[in-house]
N, C-alpha and C positions, 0 to 999 in steps of 0.2 A: 494397531492403535498408535497414535502419535504420543511421544513422551511429554510429560509435564515436568517443569523444573522451577526453581526459584529465580534463576538468572538465565538470560538468553543472549545469544549473539543475534544482531539484527542486520540484515542486508537490505538497504534501501536501493531498489533496482534502478529507479529513474536517475539517481545521482551516482550509482555504482559505488556506494559507500557502505562499509561494514563497521558497525559499532559493537564492541564486545561487552559482555557481562552487564546487561541491562536488567534491572529487576522486573518481574512480571507485572507489577502494579504500574510501572512506568510505561510498559507496552500498552496496557489498557488506556492510560491517559493519552498516549500518542494516537491511538486509534480514534478516541473521542475528539481529539484536535485535528484529525485527518492528516496527521504527519506520516501515518502508515496507511497503505492501501492494500487491498486483497492480494495483489501480485507480489508485494514485498515478501521477503523470506526471513524465517527465524530458525534457530536451532538451539537446543539446550546448550549452555556454555560448556565448552570442552568436548563437544561431539563433532562428528563429521557430516551428518546428513542434514540438508536444508529442507524446510517445509514452507509452503505458502502460508502466510498469516491467516488468510481467509479459509484455509482448510484445517487449521489446528482447532480441535474441539474447545480448548480453553479460551480462544479469542474470536472464533468465527461468528458467534452470536452477538458480538459487540459492534459489528458493521451494520450500517443502515441496510434495509432490505433491498433497495434498488441499486446499491452501489455495485458497479461492475467495471471491467477494464475500460469500457467505452466512456465512462464518466470522467476518466482522467484526461482524455484527449479532448481539448477544447478547440475544435476547428469549426469555423463558421461554414454553413452550407455554401456551395459554389454559386447558387442562384441568388445569393443575397447581395452580391456586388454588381452594380450597374455601371457600365461605361458611360462617361460623360461625353455627349455628342453635342457640341455647340461651340460657338465662338465667344471667347471672353473679351 
């Protein structure tokens, strides 16, 4: 079982940034604002082991059902671009 705590260290993977001693209520707000995604990591403040936010039982239910790693990557499909063939 993953540990619960009042304060967590947060590792935002995309920015490779660690923010220390964030209250649990703030983490819930950040999830609601989509500032944290399922791949980001948390750990109880002062401990060594990181856990994915989406796997932690205190926070996993706060993510939208369909959110996944793929929703972070916003790449258009390759077939959506057409080459302009004509004379200007």
